[in-house]
Steps between C-alpha positions, in 0.01 A plus 500: 500500500400432135148546364413131523604486866315824575182356349539179700574699819190716451291184481647392832392826657839667518344841455296449809787369705357148542821330383858614547702606203749215548225239532323633189821495301569142613150372413483683169848378408384143558197559275721649234725193508203267472357705214831489315521125552147452371579708194810288438293182537236639261770583246643148529154350451449718194832385361412137576164543328667646195748211495217244523308668215812531286588134559147402404518704180848374404398139557191559284720653227723189507193280460374704207841487338498121541199505269742586219650155547148361482432691179824370357426135576138529386598666173783255435277199555224648281714549191677239288848392598657682203396836655587433863811717530326784320206521735721465809724779378202729441383439856844588633515818296147601596635534852832655403364760254216585733747550784676779312199665337280481808783654702557781250139581406232256610496552875495878456210489254300272729511643852528788743305819555445778429479416135217504247220254435662351191869445572758533778802731487725422798776250586666465156799278567376467863585863563393604855446140607473402783205697633230394747283248316734495199802303609716270288288201601195659338690548174615136503145379556360709216778395264411135562144582392620675185698200380195279558307708246784467249526125557132455412549662160809298413300177517241622250750559220726205568656274231485743206620843617841652443710533810558874447124556510489361854753756617312789340151415624616396849684828554209708374240306699682516834643849453184675383179307429470305825614790728236737361226240556621437855501874567133527401382234741765473775645846552327738741472750213374258236170604343332166579691406817299399811776667707422853373426739787207649307324482167466121496375346175130422559564569868712187518798483269586175327610227745781297343682400814787293357457546127244291311479804275826686554722192461299219339283698260792719395714195426211307346382779268857570391541129432175496303623770264842347472363155412242646260751716312782244484253235382462131593780247488537331162376164622243624752198453273449244227780261596470205255455171681561662841179631655510767767754768580874435543559373852754618747791267555489455880197457722741476792623856444144624458397358837819620668446850363138503608585397856773768517249759383254379765770543766590846373138613501516504881730796460308647209161529673556510879817702452305776326395625843861632514488502883378250756536668839174698498201457732139530389359488851584565869833395646520124543239438232548232237368742240799641323680502170668175595158334496414664165828368358401148608149537357648615170722193485193282561287664229789469258536130578131420471456681169790310346381166635143553376624603156733199476220254577259675263757481220569135581139386460415754233780384271412137577160569349635703207801292393433164660806464722657639816736776387779615726579807288138619511491452877816709535357779286169480682677540833683808373175640361351491850802676645496769230131566563508516882798737498278811473266426790700258713509737799135609498298181445396208716659158445173352368486770231855411391375153407242657268772715353713195420217297346402783266863578416552145371185530291619832361833346404337208321264736315787726395695199374204392289482848347874497438474170310204622298677815385839327458670700769822337617632548853721208604442564873138623481641811671279755328189297581608413851639831622295733282163325518522375858657827617195686365270253674687558826426873482132437438493241780634758745226742400244231575628332819715755693401497868424835666702439817806386311482786253495754786792328672720481195397839359421722801404865483178482300231346726227514235713330236297262276573128524389186318168510313398151616592596858261798501755767415340645188644542152776755568783254546389282210489805273855593602616145427347513150675832438830341603455213255428741213784734601764225515384338176505838327835611643687182420343480155598861425862446605595136435313432175684781312830375644445147366384639165816712475716198583326304225527787256879510540542124490590469868207297625477153347768250412505335157313177424827302473617632836168417660503143376862448602444646844610824657757331725697377200473822297536766767664333799762263366333164553223312674444500876523121518797308367557130569873504434723797567751370247244499222329832556526638146167627363493239222568201721202259522508515879407867483213474255140520613329171427145395557394213719416181302144484372462134614629303801844341455528127429639271767869567535485823299595823681405848390658813644366851491790736454522877508 
């Protein structure tokens, strides 16, 4: 009789002779079988739970990756037709270059413990993956975030930057700059991470749930320095007889890209929970991570909607007409801002976030015009300025109950100042803003200066006026006749729309 059966038999009173040896063995054997079956069922449930969580994370990664298509369409529509192929190619290579460099270096520098507070040191080339909590799905999700940061920067320096410069900055940003920033605020060892087991910054750590700072500020600040150092487009300011900045060539692509980004944001923010099958209350309760995922989707939606409406009416007052491009950028400003606190605020607070985000964007655009700063997609203003506002917003409006659910383990953790949680969280958020601005400035500004110093940053004036598609990519994106697709053919020249309406019977065509 083995030890388990002996223990069971003793409970039945075998030692005292109350139950026969055969009967005890039979009963205990039945219990052993039931126990083994329960263990097998528990293992299957664990496997099923892991499969559900992995499916949730993979689906979220696919949604975030779809944002790259949104970036591509938005960027293409926001530049002139003569630079369409160039900006689309940069978006493609943001993803491709980041795939290799994030695999080789970025993921290792960003995550896993034990490490140090500044930088990670495991998983180079996905060595030792998979491990519990660090499976391939987690890598794919984080890679999709890295290419989002690179895509933000590419819009800021569009229409006048050498193609080689895109490859250099994109590789450096996704392989080193972005991973270090994400380690600080998302890794369990990061010096300002709210997931640290001890030594939390201001007793809280900086809450940047899905990356208003880590993704949007990093991309926006990098874009700021890139656009500042490369300089404005030749015809951006002081265009004789043509007031205002050069306009993008397709409002349709801008709207399509914006809606694709909106769709992808449901992976970006709710997907940042990483798992969904987790209960916050007793069995059978509706309080679980699944509910938090839904709330996060709602706060994301409301912030974007509020920002879009604010931009609509704000620009109506400022410029005198209803502007679809400003509404699109306003919508994205709300999304960029709510990304930090989407999981820890109430839906009504998300509306406040969106309204202020649109105002921040409009104010940043006014400053950009005043100081002759040229960003064709307003990316530095939108992602940098509104990303910073999103961090401050979280420090003001984070709800205590949600903070403790999303970041358990520190019951006395500070929460939003306006919600009665003191100044600890707000102070941590301010530190994050300063840290990201300083880190990206210290790394990306010298890189752009070096590229300029060696003549690798800006194209020539003749190339800029002719268009990057013609000079660097073999022709324009739009040709009306495949048989006449030579660069000098009139069908492939950029022409302006007529300055006055055509006479009866006269037909004008706008060709690219």
